[in-house]
C-alpha positions in Angstrom: 64.0 152.8 148.6 66.6 151.7 146.1 70.3 152.2 146.7 72.5 152.7 143.7 76.3 151.9 143.7 78.1 152.8 140.5 81.8 152.0 140.3 81.8 150.5 143.8 80.1 153.4 145.5 76.8 153.2 147.5 74.4 156.1 146.8 70.9 156.9 148.0 68.7 158.4 145.2 68.0 161.1 147.8 69.4 164.6 147.0 70.8 166.6 149.9 72.2 169.9 148.8 73.0 171.3 152.2 76.4 169.6 152.0 77.6 171.9 149.3 80.8 173.8 149.9 80.0 177.3 148.7 80.7 179.0 152.0 82.9 176.4 153.5 86.1 177.5 155.3 89.3 176.9 153.5 91.4 174.3 155.3 95.0 175.2 155.9 97.9 172.7 155.4 101.2 173.8 157.0 104.7 173.7 155.6 107.2 171.4 157.4 110.9 170.9 156.6 110.9 167.5 158.4 112.2 164.6 156.5 110.0 161.5 157.1 110.3 157.8 156.4 107.4 156.4 154.5 106.7 153.3 156.6 103.1 153.8 158.0 104.5 155.1 161.3 103.7 158.8 161.9 105.9 159.3 165.0 108.4 161.2 162.8 105.7 163.8 161.8 105.8 167.1 163.6 103.7 170.0 162.3 100.7 169.0 160.3 97.0 169.6 159.5 94.5 167.2 161.1 90.8 166.5 160.2 88.7 163.7 161.7 85.5 162.3 160.1 83.3 159.2 160.4 80.8 157.1 158.4 77.1 157.5 158.4 76.5 153.9 159.2 72.9 153.3 157.8 72.6 156.6 155.9 74.1 157.4 152.5 74.4 161.0 151.2 74.1 161.7 147.5 75.5 164.7 145.7 72.8 167.0 144.3 73.7 167.0 140.6 74.1 163.4 139.5 71.5 160.7 138.7 73.4 157.5 139.0 70.8 154.8 138.4 71.5 154.6 134.7 75.1 153.7 135.3 74.4 150.3 137.1 74.5 146.9 135.4 70.9 146.0 134.5 70.9 142.9 136.7 72.5 144.3 139.8 70.6 143.0 142.9 70.2 146.0 145.3 68.2 143.8 147.7 71.3 142.0 148.8 73.2 145.1 150.1 75.0 144.4 153.3 75.3 147.2 155.9 78.5 147.7 157.9 79.0 145.8 161.1 80.5 148.7 163.0 80.7 152.5 162.8 84.2 153.6 161.6 86.0 156.9 161.8 89.1 158.2 160.1 91.7 161.0 160.7 93.5 162.7 157.9 96.9 164.4 158.4 98.9 166.4 155.9 101.8 168.8 155.4 103.8 170.0 152.5 107.5 170.9 151.7 109.5 172.0 148.7 109.2 168.7 146.9 106.3 166.6 148.3 102.7 166.6 149.5 102.7 164.3 152.5 99.5 162.9 153.9 98.2 160.0 156.0 94.9 158.5 156.9 94.4 156.6 160.1 91.3 154.4 160.0 89.5 152.8 163.0 87.9 149.7 161.7 86.9 146.4 163.5 86.9 144.3 160.4 89.8 144.2 157.9 89.0 142.7 154.5 91.2 143.0 151.4 90.6 140.0 149.1 90.3 141.7 145.7 93.5 141.8 143.7 92.0 143.1 140.4 93.1 142.6 136.9 95.3 144.6 134.5 92.3 145.6 132.5 90.0 146.4 135.5 91.5 147.6 138.8 89.5 146.3 141.7 91.4 147.5 144.8 88.6 150.0 145.6 86.6 146.9 146.7 89.0 146.4 149.6 89.4 148.3 152.9 91.4 151.3 152.0 91.4 155.0 151.1 91.0 157.2 148.1 92.7 160.6 147.9 91.4 163.0 145.2 93.4 166.1 144.3 92.3 169.0 142.2 95.7 170.5 141.5 94.3 173.8 140.2 91.6 174.2 142.8 89.0 174.8 140.0 86.2 172.7 141.4 84.8 171.6 138.1 81.7 169.4 138.0 83.7 166.5 136.5 87.3 165.4 136.9 89.6 166.9 134.2 93.3 166.6 133.3 94.2 168.6 136.5 92.5 166.1 138.8 94.0 162.9 140.3 92.8 160.0 142.3 95.2 158.0 144.4 93.8 154.7 145.7 95.6 152.6 148.3 94.2 149.6 150.1 95.3 148.1 153.4 97.6 145.6 151.6 99.3 148.7 150.1 98.0 147.8 146.6 97.8 151.1 144.8 96.3 152.6 141.6 96.3 156.1 140.2 93.6 157.6 138.1 93.6 160.9 136.2 90.8 162.9 134.6 90.4 161.8 131.0 90.2 164.6 128.5 88.4 162.4 125.9 85.5 161.5 128.2 84.9 164.8 130.0 82.2 165.9 127.6 80.4 162.5 127.6 77.1 162.9 129.3 77.0 159.1 130.1 80.3 159.2 132.1 79.8 160.4 135.6 83.5 160.3 136.5 85.7 160.7 133.4 89.0 159.2 134.4 91.6 156.7 133.2 93.8 154.3 135.2 97.3 152.9 134.7 98.9 156.3 135.1 102.7 156.3 135.3 102.8 158.7 138.3 105.5 158.3 140.9 104.4 158.3 144.5 105.2 156.4 147.7 102.9 154.7 150.2 103.2 152.4 153.2 100.6 150.7 155.4 100.7 149.7 159.0 97.8 147.7 160.5 96.8 146.6 164.0 94.8 143.5 163.2 94.5 140.6 160.8 93.1 140.4 157.3 90.1 138.5 156.0 88.9 136.6 159.1 86.4 137.0 162.0 88.9 138.4 164.5 88.2 141.8 165.8 90.6 144.4 164.4 91.6 147.8 165.5 93.3 150.5 163.4 95.4 151.0 160.3 97.5 153.8 159.0 98.2 154.6 155.3 101.0 157.0 154.7 101.4 158.7 151.3 104.1 161.0 149.8 103.3 162.5 146.4 106.1 164.4 144.6 104.7 167.7 143.4 106.6 167.2 140.1 104.6 164.0 139.5 101.3 165.9 139.4 102.6 169.0 137.6 102.6 171.4 140.6 105.2 174.0 141.6 104.4 174.4 145.4 104.2 177.8 147.0 102.7 179.4 150.0 99.0 180.4 149.8 98.5 178.0 146.9 94.9 176.6 146.7 93.9 173.1 145.8 90.9 170.9 146.4 91.0 167.5 148.2 88.6 164.7 148.9 89.6 162.1 151.4 87.5 159.0 151.2 87.4 155.6 153.0 86.3 152.4 151.5 84.9 150.0 154.1 84.4 146.3 153.6 83.1 144.2 156.6 82.4 140.9 154.8 84.4 138.2 153.1 84.2 138.0 149.4 82.3 134.7 149.6 79.4 136.5 151.2 79.2 139.4 148.8 77.7 139.9 145.4 79.6 141.8 142.7 79.0 142.7 139.1 81.8 144.4 137.3 82.9 147.2 139.7 79.8 147.2 141.8 79.6 145.4 145.2 76.9 144.6 147.7 79.3 144.9 150.6 81.0 148.2 150.2 80.3 151.2 152.5 82.2 154.4 151.5 82.4 157.7 153.3 84.4 160.9 152.8 85.4 164.0 154.7 83.2 166.1 152.4 80.1 164.3 153.8 79.1 162.5 150.7 79.0 158.8 149.9 79.8 159.4 146.2 83.2 160.5 145.1 84.9 161.9 142.0 83.2 165.4 141.6 85.7 168.2 142.2 83.0 170.8 142.9 82.2 168.9 146.2 85.8 168.5 147.3 87.2 170.7 150.2 89.4 173.7 149.5 92.8 173.6 151.1 95.4 176.3 151.3 99.2 175.7 151.7 100.5 178.0 154.5 103.9 178.6 155.8 107.1 178.7 153.8 110.6 177.4 153.7 113.2 179.2 155.8 115.6 181.5 153.9 118.3 178.9 154.0 115.9 176.2 152.6 114.7 178.7 149.9 118.3 179.4 148.9 119.2 175.7 149.0 116.2 174.9 146.7 117.0 177.7 144.3 120.7 176.7 144.0 120.4 173.0 144.7 122.1 172.2 141.4 125.1 174.3 142.5 125.1 172.9 146.0 126.6 169.6 144.8 129.6 171.5 143.4 129.8 173.7 146.5 129.8 170.6 148.7 132.3 168.9 146.5 134.7 171.9 146.5 134.3 172.4 150.2 134.8 168.7 150.9 137.9 168.7 148.7 139.3 171.8 150.4 138.6 170.2 153.8 140.4 167.0 152.7 143.4 169.0 151.5 143.6 170.8 154.8 143.3 167.5 156.7 146.1 166.0 154.6 148.3 169.0 155.2 147.7 168.9 158.9 148.5 165.2 158.9 151.7 165.8 156.8 152.8 168.6 159.2 152.2 166.4 162.2 154.2 163.6 160.5 157.0 166.0 159.7 157.0 167.3 163.3 157.2 163.7 164.6 160.3 163.0 162.5 162.1 166.2 163.5 165.1 165.1 165.7 165.9 166.8 169.0 168.8 169.3 169.1 171.0 166.9 171.1 171.0 164.5 168.2 172.3 167.0 165.6 176.0 167.3 164.9 176.1 171.1 164.5 179.8 170.9 163.7 178.9 169.7 160.3 176.7 172.8 159.8 179.3 175.3 160.9 180.9 177.6 158.3 184.6 176.6 158.0 187.2 179.1 157.0 188.6 176.9 154.3 186.4 174.8 152.1 189.4 172.8 150.9 189.4 170.7 154.0 185.8 169.7 153.6 184.5 166.5 152.1 182.1 166.6 149.2 179.2 165.9 151.5 180.2 168.6 154.0 180.6 171.2 151.1 177.1 170.4 150.0 175.7 170.8 153.6 177.6 174.1 154.1 176.4 175.4 150.8 172.8 174.4 151.7 173.1 176.1 155.1 174.3 179.3 153.5 171.4 179.3 151.1 168.9 178.8 153.9 170.5 181.6 156.0 170.3 183.9 152.9 166.6 183.1 152.4 165.6 182.7 156.0 162.3 184.4 155.7 161.1 182.4 152.7 159.4 179.0 152.6 162.1 176.7 151.2 161.1 173.3 149.7 163.6 170.5 149.2 163.3 170.5 145.4 164.0 174.3 145.3 167.0 173.9 147.6 168.6 171.1 145.5 168.2 173.0 142.3 170.2 175.9 143.8 172.8 173.4 145.0 173.1 171.8 141.6 172.4 168.3 142.9 169.5 165.9 142.6 167.0 165.5 145.4 168.0 161.9 145.7 171.6 162.8 146.2 170.8 165.4 148.8 168.6 162.9 150.6 171.5 160.5 150.8 173.8 163.2 152.1 171.5 164.4 154.9 170.8 160.9 155.9 174.5 159.8 155.9 175.8 162.9 157.6 173.0 163.9 160.0 170.4 161.1 159.9 167.7 163.6 158.9 165.6 164.3 155.8 166.1 167.3 153.5 162.9 168.9 154.9 164.1 168.6 158.5 167.5 169.9 157.5 165.8 173.2 156.5 163.9 173.2 159.9 167.1 172.5 161.9 168.9 175.5 160.2 166.0 177.8 160.7 165.4 176.8 164.3 169.1 177.3 165.2 168.8 180.8 163.7 165.5 181.4 165.6 167.1 180.3 168.9 170.0 182.8 168.4 167.4 185.4 167.5 165.5 184.9 170.7 168.6 184.5 172.8 169.9 187.9 171.6 166.5 189.4 172.3 165.9 190.6 168.8 162.2 190.0 169.0 159.4 187.9 170.6 158.1 184.5 169.5 155.8 185.8 166.8 158.6 188.0 165.4 160.8 184.9 165.3 158.2 182.8 163.5 157.8 185.3 160.7 161.5 186.2 160.6 162.3 182.6 159.7 159.5 181.8 157.3 156.9 180.2 159.6 153.4 181.5 158.6 151.8 180.1 161.8 153.4 181.2 165.1 151.6 178.3 166.9 153.2 175.8 164.6 156.6 177.5 165.0 156.2 177.1 168.8 155.4 173.4 168.5 158.3 172.8 166.1 160.7 174.8 168.4 159.6 172.8 171.4 159.9 169.5 169.6 163.5 170.3 168.5 164.9 172.0 171.6 162.5 170.3 174.2 161.5 173.6 175.5 158.9 176.1 174.4 160.2 179.4 172.8 158.5 181.3 175.6 160.3 179.3 178.3 163.5 179.5 176.3 163.3 183.4 176.5 162.6 183.3 180.2 165.5 180.9 180.8 167.9 183.3 179.2 166.6 186.5 180.7 
């Protein structure tokens, strides 16, 4: 019996139609919000779909619709076909999220070979150990690949190629799989192997991890969406020196797929899959407004930074506030005659009178100096020379002295005092009061009860 192998695929000229998918159950691929690293290590995967399949060893299963013998080179020697040295199996895993279709194939293989590097005009990585992932993005199941169908081919060296259905060749009767390569389609892949390449040592297992952005294949993902997939394994058990090859056909390649066929590239035979699950409400909102999230984040971060700076500034001011025993209150007292006062003392008295008159307001240094008719620099010099404090702390000292009298005369509680003298936060008022008088306002009230 002759065995045909067009485009690197071994096929029996035997037709077996029982593998058709008319009544096959739709496979369900779950949603997962997990962020993964594309490194060939699947330990960061959580919820996913899983499907295990194996090769047929010395049996090849042909699709029912395609006669392939006419596609082979006339001088291809079918008598030199090499059968696999060991039976292989594979496990396919997949999940989806808002942006990507994530899948991986783990292949158990005792012989790793990947010697073909290919040429620009003729990709040959399908003649290495590796996998082929076919995606029918519309789930149409047409007899031939069309513009909605993609083939991602990755070998165990992580050499990759992408094919897409070719519109020009779809109607050509002589083209079994109308597709074109050198597609500029973004995707990510990584390979992890347990074994060595291209030698006689016994190998073990490899994992190929693939992440395909939905945008790259023209898909807007959603729950219950239907696609078709074919997951295929290319198995080479012999070094290149022992194989015969003409164009894209090889005597040493043994392919198998999860659909049960040894021939690939016909969407009607690919398995139907359904995307199940959905993003959480928070993820959905984040996706819908992801363009705005940057500005929300920026504004929130800016506000947080402003608050942190204000807190640091308040703490800094509190640390510089002198204790009451270091203040010469005589210079702040109202004198009956201003004629006996020096220029500096007149300015300090006028400043104290303004603060008392506006005790419930928030008073800034620049506002105070404008009402005094002096520059901020001049007022800074005066407060430093006369009291060894800053203009800001001068305002605090006056207000805290008023607050102490307020509490001593039992005109209100701590909160009343805070608001009475322009502190918007009673807690901050208490810290400031304790820093200056070295006693909390609560204890100050008890002490004078």
